[in-house]
C-alpha positions as CSV (number, residue, x, y, z in Angstrom):
1,X,-38.3,-30.9,2.8
2,X,-39.8,-27.5,2.2
3,X,-38.5,-24.3,0.7
4,X,-38.2,-22.8,4.2
5,X,-35.7,-25.6,5.1
6,X,-33.3,-24.6,2.4
7,X,-30.8,-21.8,3.0
8,X,-31.0,-19.6,-0.1
9,X,-28.2,-17.2,1.1
10,X,-25.1,-18.1,3.0
11,X,-25.6,-16.0,6.1
12,X,-22.1,-16.7,7.3
13,X,-20.5,-14.4,4.7
14,X,-20.3,-10.7,5.5
15,X,-22.5,-8.4,3.3
16,X,-19.5,-6.7,1.6
17,X,-18.2,-10.2,0.5
18,X,-21.7,-11.1,-0.9
19,X,-21.8,-7.8,-2.8
20,X,-18.4,-8.5,-4.3
21,X,-19.6,-11.9,-5.4
22,X,-22.6,-10.5,-7.1
23,X,-20.6,-8.1,-9.3
24,X,-20.4,-8.9,-13.0
25,X,-17.0,-10.2,-14.1
26,X,-16.5,-7.0,-16.2
27,X,-16.4,-4.7,-13.1
28,X,-12.8,-4.1,-12.1
29,X,-12.2,-4.2,-8.4
30,X,-9.1,-4.1,-6.3
31,X,-9.2,-7.9,-5.8
32,X,-9.6,-8.6,-9.5
33,X,-6.8,-6.2,-10.5
34,X,-4.5,-7.8,-7.9
35,X,-5.2,-11.2,-9.3
36,X,-4.1,-10.2,-12.8
37,X,-1.0,-8.0,-12.1
38,X,2.4,-9.6,-12.1
39,X,6.0,-9.0,-13.1
40,X,5.0,-10.0,-16.7
41,X,2.4,-7.2,-16.9
42,X,3.6,-4.6,-19.6
43,X,0.4,-2.6,-20.1
44,X,-2.1,-1.2,-17.7
45,X,-5.1,1.0,-18.5
46,X,-7.1,2.1,-15.5
47,X,-8.9,5.0,-17.2
48,X,-11.9,6.0,-15.1
49,X,-10.7,3.4,-12.5
50,X,-12.5,5.3,-9.7
51,X,-13.3,2.2,-7.7
52,X,-9.6,1.4,-7.2
53,X,-8.4,3.1,-4.0
54,X,-5.3,5.3,-3.8
55,X,-3.7,2.9,-1.4
56,X,-3.8,0.1,-4.0
57,X,-2.8,2.3,-6.9
58,X,0.4,3.3,-5.1
59,X,1.4,-0.4,-4.7
60,X,1.0,-1.4,-8.3
61,X,4.7,-0.8,-9.1
62,X,5.6,-3.2,-6.4
63,X,3.5,-6.0,-7.9
64,X,4.1,-5.1,-11.6
65,X,7.4,-3.2,-11.9
66,X,7.9,-3.9,-15.6
67,X,4.9,-1.9,-16.9
68,X,5.8,0.0,-20.0
69,X,2.5,1.5,-20.9
70,X,0.4,3.1,-18.1
71,X,-2.8,5.0,-18.4
72,X,-4.4,6.6,-15.3
73,X,-6.4,9.0,-17.5
74,X,-9.4,10.7,-15.8
75,X,-8.7,9.6,-12.3
76,X,-9.0,13.0,-10.5
77,X,-9.1,11.5,-7.0
78,X,-5.5,10.2,-7.2
79,X,-3.3,12.1,-4.6
80,X,0.2,13.3,-4.8
81,X,1.5,10.7,-2.3
82,X,-0.1,8.0,-4.4
83,X,1.8,9.2,-7.5
84,X,5.1,9.4,-5.5
85,X,4.7,5.9,-4.2
86,X,3.7,4.6,-7.6
87,X,6.5,6.3,-9.6
88,X,9.2,5.3,-7.1
89,X,8.9,1.7,-8.4
90,X,8.7,2.2,-12.1
91,X,11.8,2.4,-14.3
92,X,10.7,1.0,-17.6
93,X,7.8,3.3,-18.5
94,X,7.7,4.2,-22.2
95,X,4.2,5.7,-22.5
96,X,2.2,7.4,-19.7
97,X,-1.2,9.1,-19.9
98,X,-2.1,11.1,-16.8
99,X,-4.7,13.4,-18.4
100,X,-7.2,14.7,-16.0
101,X,-5.2,13.6,-12.9
102,X,-5.5,16.9,-11.1
103,X,-3.7,15.5,-8.0
104,X,-0.4,15.2,-9.9
105,X,2.1,17.7,-8.6
106,X,5.7,18.7,-9.8
107,X,7.5,16.4,-7.2
108,X,5.8,13.2,-8.4
109,X,6.1,14.2,-12.1
110,X,9.8,14.9,-11.6
111,X,10.2,11.5,-9.9
112,X,8.6,9.7,-12.8
113,X,10.8,11.6,-15.3
114,X,14.0,11.0,-13.4
115,X,13.3,7.2,-13.1
116,X,12.2,6.7,-16.7
117,X,14.7,8.2,-19.1
118,X,13.4,6.1,-22.1
119,X,9.9,7.7,-22.0
120,X,8.6,8.3,-25.5
121,X,5.0,9.4,-24.9
122,X,3.7,11.6,-22.1
123,X,0.1,12.9,-21.9
124,X,-0.6,15.5,-19.2
125,X,-3.8,17.3,-20.4
126,X,-5.5,18.9,-17.5
127,X,-2.5,18.5,-15.1
128,X,-1.5,22.1,-15.0
129,X,-0.6,22.0,-11.3
130,X,2.2,19.5,-12.1
131,X,3.9,21.8,-14.6
132,X,6.6,24.2,-13.4
133,X,10.1,25.2,-14.5
134,X,11.7,22.1,-13.0
135,X,9.2,19.6,-14.5
136,X,9.4,21.4,-17.9
137,X,13.2,21.0,-17.8
138,X,12.8,17.3,-16.9
139,X,10.5,16.8,-19.9
140,X,12.8,18.7,-22.2
141,X,15.7,16.5,-21.1
142,X,14.1,13.3,-22.2
143,X,15.9,12.4,-25.4
144,X,13.2,10.1,-26.9
145,X,10.1,12.2,-26.1
């Protein structure tokens, strides 16, 4: 047997699958995140999670509805519809950091505030488009904040 007789690469796998397999274990991908999220998940920090698509972020509350501490800090590509979908499934949030999420708008912020009356920490630095009279009233109505 010679070296040319041995297949060094499995040509049957698509290139995107082979690229995924070559990633170091420390790189967070949609597939890796999906494998660790569950109903038992209480904390999730996706700061700078730019490799996770909007479509997946929006579904997190379906898979892990019991999250209490959520950080999506510095994720400027998240869109309003993603926030609405995400926040429609969370009712136990205690701490939320959305700093730098410039896609956050008043409607999604209000949805989060209405669904999470026990919120005690909210960070919105750089989210000026999300702040209006209605959202400020919602923030001021939170008894524990």
